[in-house]
C-alpha positions in Angstrom: 12.3 -1.8 29.9 12.7 0.7 32.5 14.9 -1.7 34.6 17.7 -1.2 32.0 17.5 2.5 32.5 19.8 4.9 34.6 17.1 6.7 36.5 17.2 9.7 38.7 14.4 11.1 41.0 14.5 15.0 41.7 12.1 17.0 44.2 11.8 20.5 45.7 13.1 19.8 49.2 12.9 16.8 52.0 12.5 18.6 55.4 9.2 17.4 56.7 7.2 14.6 55.7 4.0 15.4 54.0 1.8 14.6 50.7 4.7 15.5 48.3 7.4 13.9 50.2 5.1 10.5 50.2 5.0 10.6 46.3 8.6 10.5 46.3 8.7 8.0 48.5 6.7 5.8 46.2 8.8 6.7 43.6 11.9 5.7 45.4 10.3 2.4 46.2 9.2 2.0 42.7 13.0 2.5 41.6 15.3 2.0 44.8 18.4 2.2 42.9 17.6 5.9 41.7 19.6 8.6 43.6 17.2 11.6 45.0 18.6 15.1 44.0 17.1 17.8 46.2 17.8 21.5 47.1 18.1 20.4 51.1 17.3 17.5 53.0 16.7 17.3 56.7 17.2 13.9 57.9 15.2 14.0 61.2 12.2 15.4 59.2 12.1 12.8 56.6 13.6 9.5 58.1 11.9 7.3 55.7 14.6 8.2 53.4 17.3 7.2 55.7 18.7 4.5 53.3 18.3 6.4 50.1 20.8 8.0 48.2 20.0 11.6 48.6 22.1 14.5 47.0 21.5 17.8 48.2 22.3 21.2 46.4 25.0 23.5 47.5 22.1 25.3 49.6 22.9 22.7 52.2 26.0 25.0 53.0 23.9 28.1 54.1 23.2 28.0 57.9 19.8 27.3 58.8 18.8 26.2 55.0 17.0 23.0 56.1 14.6 25.1 58.4 14.3 28.0 56.6 14.2 26.7 52.9 11.4 28.7 51.8 13.4 31.9 52.2 15.9 30.8 49.9 13.5 30.5 46.9 15.2 33.2 44.7 18.4 30.8 44.9 16.3 27.8 44.0 16.5 27.8 40.1 20.2 28.2 40.3 20.5 25.3 42.6 18.4 23.0 40.1 20.1 24.3 37.2 23.4 23.4 38.7 22.5 19.7 39.3 24.5 17.5 36.6 22.2 15.0 35.6 24.1 13.8 32.2 24.3 10.3 33.4 20.7 9.4 33.4 18.4 8.3 30.7 15.1 9.0 32.6 14.5 11.8 35.4 11.8 11.9 37.3 10.9 15.2 39.0 8.5 15.6 42.1 7.5 19.5 41.7 5.7 22.2 43.3 8.3 24.8 43.1 11.7 24.6 41.2 12.9 21.0 40.8 11.3 20.8 37.4 13.8 23.4 36.1 16.5 20.9 36.0 18.7 20.9 32.7 18.9 17.5 31.1 20.5 16.2 27.6 17.8 16.0 24.7 18.5 12.2 24.9 17.0 12.2 28.3 13.5 11.8 29.0 12.2 14.3 31.8 8.7 13.7 33.1 7.7 15.9 35.7 5.0 15.1 38.5 3.4 18.7 39.0 1.7 18.8 42.6 1.0 22.5 41.7 2.3 25.3 39.5 3.9 27.6 42.3 0.9 29.1 43.9 2.8 31.8 45.4 3.6 33.1 42.1 0.6 32.4 39.8 -3.1 32.2 41.0 -2.5 32.8 44.9 0.1 35.5 44.7 -2.2 38.2 45.7 -3.2 36.4 48.8 0.6 35.8 49.7 1.3 39.5 49.1 -1.4 40.7 51.5 0.6 38.9 54.3 2.5 42.0 54.2 1.2 45.5 55.6 0.7 48.0 52.6 3.8 49.8 53.5 6.2 47.1 54.2 9.2 47.0 52.4 8.9 43.3 52.0 5.8 44.1 49.9 7.8 46.0 47.5 10.5 43.9 47.4 8.1 40.6 47.0 6.3 42.1 43.8 9.4 42.5 41.4 10.8 39.1 42.9 7.6 37.1 42.0 7.7 38.6 38.5 11.3 37.4 37.8 10.3 33.9 39.2 7.2 34.1 37.3 9.2 34.2 34.2 11.8 31.5 34.9 8.9 29.1 36.2 7.4 29.6 32.5 10.7 29.0 31.0 11.5 26.0 33.2 8.0 24.2 32.3 9.4 24.0 28.7 12.3 21.9 29.7 9.7 19.3 30.6 8.9 16.4 28.2 5.9 15.0 29.8 3.8 16.5 32.6 1.7 14.2 35.1 -0.8 15.8 37.5 -2.3 14.8 40.8 -5.7 15.9 39.7 -7.5 17.4 36.7 -7.7 20.9 38.7 -4.1 20.9 38.7 -4.1 19.7 35.0 -6.2 22.7 34.3 -3.8 25.1 36.0 -0.6 23.5 34.1 -2.5 24.2 30.9 -3.2 27.7 31.8 0.1 28.8 33.3 2.4 26.3 31.3 0.6 25.7 28.1 1.2 21.9 28.6 -1.0 19.0 28.4 -1.0 16.4 31.3 -2.1 13.0 32.5 -3.7 12.7 35.8 -2.1 10.0 38.1 -3.8 10.6 41.7 -1.2 10.3 44.7 -1.6 7.3 46.9 -2.7 7.0 50.4 -1.4 4.4 52.8 -4.8 2.2 53.1 -2.8 -0.6 55.1 -2.5 2.1 57.7 -5.2 4.4 57.7 -8.5 2.1 58.5 -11.5 2.4 60.3 -11.4 1.7 64.1 -13.7 0.8 67.1 -13.4 4.2 68.6 -16.3 6.2 69.7 -16.6 9.4 67.5 -16.9 12.5 69.1 -16.2 16.0 67.8 -14.5 17.1 64.8 -10.9 17.4 63.5 -8.8 19.7 61.3 -5.4 18.6 60.1 -2.5 20.4 58.5 0.1 22.9 58.4 -1.1 26.1 60.3 -0.4 28.6 57.4 -2.7 31.4 56.1 -4.2 29.6 52.8 -5.3 26.6 54.8 -8.1 28.7 56.2 -7.8 27.3 59.8 -9.0 30.7 60.9 -12.5 30.0 59.0 -12.7 26.6 61.2 -12.0 28.3 64.5 -14.4 31.2 63.9 -17.1 28.6 63.2 -16.7 26.4 66.0 -16.6 29.4 68.3 -19.7 30.2 67.1 -21.1 26.6 67.2 -19.6 25.8 70.4 -18.8 22.4 69.3 -15.6 20.3 70.1 -13.0 20.7 67.4 -9.3 19.3 67.8 -6.6 21.0 65.6 -3.8 19.0 64.5 -0.6 20.5 63.0 1.7 23.3 63.5 2.8 26.5 61.6 3.5 30.1 61.8 -0.4 30.8 61.9 -0.8 28.8 65.4 -0.1 31.5 67.8 -2.9 33.7 66.2 -5.3 30.6 65.9 -4.6 29.8 69.6 -5.6 33.5 70.6 -8.9 33.3 68.7 -9.9 29.9 69.9 -12.3 29.3 72.5 -12.6 26.5 75.2 -14.3 23.8 72.9 -11.0 24.0 70.6 -7.8 22.1 71.5 -4.7 22.4 69.6 -2.7 18.9 69.3 0.0 20.3 67.8 2.6 17.9 65.8 1.7 14.5 66.3 2.8 10.8 65.2 1.3 8.8 62.8 -0.1 6.7 65.2 -1.4 9.6 67.2 -2.8 11.0 64.1 -4.6 7.7 62.9 -6.2 7.8 66.4 -7.6 11.3 66.0 -9.0 10.4 62.6 -10.7 7.4 64.1 -12.3 9.1 66.7 -13.5 12.3 64.8 -16.9 12.6 63.6 -15.8 14.4 60.4 -12.8 16.2 59.2 -13.1 19.8 58.3 -11.2 20.8 55.0 -11.8 24.3 54.7 -9.3 25.4 51.9 -8.9 24.9 47.9 -6.2 22.3 47.6 -4.7 21.1 44.4 -5.6 17.5 45.7 -5.2 16.9 49.4 -3.9 13.7 50.9 -5.4 14.8 54.4 -9.3 14.0 53.3 -8.0 10.5 51.9 -6.4 9.7 55.2 -9.8 10.6 57.0 -11.8 8.9 54.6 -9.5 5.5 54.7 -10.2 5.9 58.6 -14.1 5.9 57.8 -14.1 9.5 58.8 -16.4 11.8 56.5 -15.1 14.8 55.1 -16.9 18.4 55.1 -14.8 20.1 52.4 -14.8 23.3 50.6 -16.5 22.6 47.2 -13.5 23.5 45.0 -10.1 22.0 43.9 -9.0 18.6 44.3 -11.7 17.8 47.1 -14.3 17.4 44.2 -12.3 14.5 42.9 -12.0 12.6 46.0 -15.2 13.3 48.5 -18.2 11.8 47.2 -21.1 14.0 48.5 -23.6 12.0 50.4 -21.4 9.0 50.6 -18.1 10.1 52.2 -18.7 13.7 53.1 -20.7 17.1 52.1 -19.3 20.2 50.6 -20.1 23.6 51.4 -20.1 26.6 48.8 -18.4 29.4 50.5 -15.6 30.1 52.9 -17.7 31.9 55.5 -18.7 30.9 59.0 -22.6 30.7 57.9 -21.8 28.2 55.1 -19.5 25.9 57.1 -22.0 26.4 60.1 -24.7 25.0 57.7 -22.8 22.0 56.4 -22.0 20.8 60.2 -25.8 20.9 60.7 -26.4 19.0 57.4 -24.0 16.5 58.5 -25.3 16.1 61.9 -29.1 15.3 60.6 -27.6 12.2 58.5 -26.5 8.7 59.4 -23.1 8.0 58.0 -21.5 4.5 57.5 -17.8 4.4 58.2 -17.4 1.2 56.2 -18.6 2.9 52.9 -16.6 5.8 53.6 -13.5 4.0 53.7 -14.5 1.7 50.9 -15.0 5.0 48.8 -11.3 5.8 48.6 -10.0 2.2 47.9 -9.0 3.4 44.6 -6.3 5.5 45.9 -4.1 2.4 47.0 -0.3 2.6 46.7 0.1 -0.4 44.4 -2.3 1.5 42.0 -0.2 4.8 42.1 2.8 2.7 41.2 1.2 0.7 38.7 -0.3 3.5 37.0 3.0 5.7 37.1 5.2 2.5 35.7 2.7 2.3 32.7 2.9 5.9 32.0 6.6 6.0 32.3 7.1 2.8 29.9 4.7 4.3 27.4 6.4 7.7 27.5 9.7 6.2 27.2 8.8 4.2 24.2 7.3 7.1 22.5 10.7 9.2 23.3 12.7 6.8 21.7 10.4 6.7 18.6 10.9 10.6 18.3 14.8 10.3 18.7 15.1 7.5 15.9 
C-alpha cells in the first residue's frame, strides 16, 4: 500500500548524529526514495545521510547556521512553513522542535513522530530561563519570545493528523500541551553493534551532551564525594565548568567515535543516567552492551530499565540519593547477558515493522475519512 505513495520525511535539523537522527535514519531506510526536508544539514556531522536526498531550508544561507542552529529558533517556524510539500501523499515528521509545523494539503496524511514537545517552551522553560542572570537583557528578551513560540507550537500541533511518540511519558505531555492522543513506538537501538564484550569492567561512565538539563554536575559532585573512577563521554557548552569541578578520579573523554563509545560501555561497571529524559537512547546502548544503568527514577528510563535486572533507580537528583544507589549497586551481582537480553525488544527491525504497520493503518483510515 505505502509503496505506491509519494512520501516525504521532515526533521528539525541534521547537524550531529544522535538519538533523533537515528530515528530519521530508520525512516530513511524504510523509505529510501523519500526526500528529507530539514532546516539545516551538516554533512560532516551526519555522514550517514550522504546518499540521501536532503533538502535544506533558506536558513542554510545564514553564516554559521549549521553550527549555531539553535539560536535560529525564532526563524524555524517560517522555515518549515515555507517548505512546499504539495506533491506528497504522506509526510512523516520527526520532531522535537518546529518540524511538525509544516503545512500540507487536506489530502495529505501528516504523521508526526514526536520525540518531545519543545522542552524549552513548555515544562522546562523556567529551567532554561535560569541560565540567564536575573538582570540579563537576554532574560527579558527570552520570556516574550517563549510566549510567541509557545502559541505557535500549540497551533502547529493542530496541523498533525496522527501523533506517534517515543514513550508513554512523552505521550502524556503531548496530551497535556497539544490536547492530542498518540501511539507509542519506542525508538530503536543498534543491537547488532552494541553487545557485551570480554573486557574487565572498572569504573563508571556518563554519556551525553554536556548541557545543563542533563545534570552532569550532579554526577561529578557525587563521584568527587565517593572518590570512585568516572569517565564522562561527550562535549558541550557545560564542559569547561564540569572540568573545573572535577576531582582526580574523573576523566573527560570528549567526543568519541562509535567504536570508542562501544569500548567505554563494555569496560564500565554501570552507566550513570541522572536526568529526566523523554526516552533515552544512551541507556539502551549501555544495556545492550551488558552494562547496568543507575537512572533517575522519572521519565523514559522507567520504560526501559528493569529494576534489579538491568539497573537501579534513585529517587532524588541529589548527591546523597545518587551515592546511595551506587552503594546499593555494588552490593549486588550483575549478569551482563541478562542485562543485554532485557533490551532485545528495542531492535531496529521491530521499530521499522511497528512504524510501517502504523502508517498503513493510518493511511487506510485517512482514505476512509476522505471518501
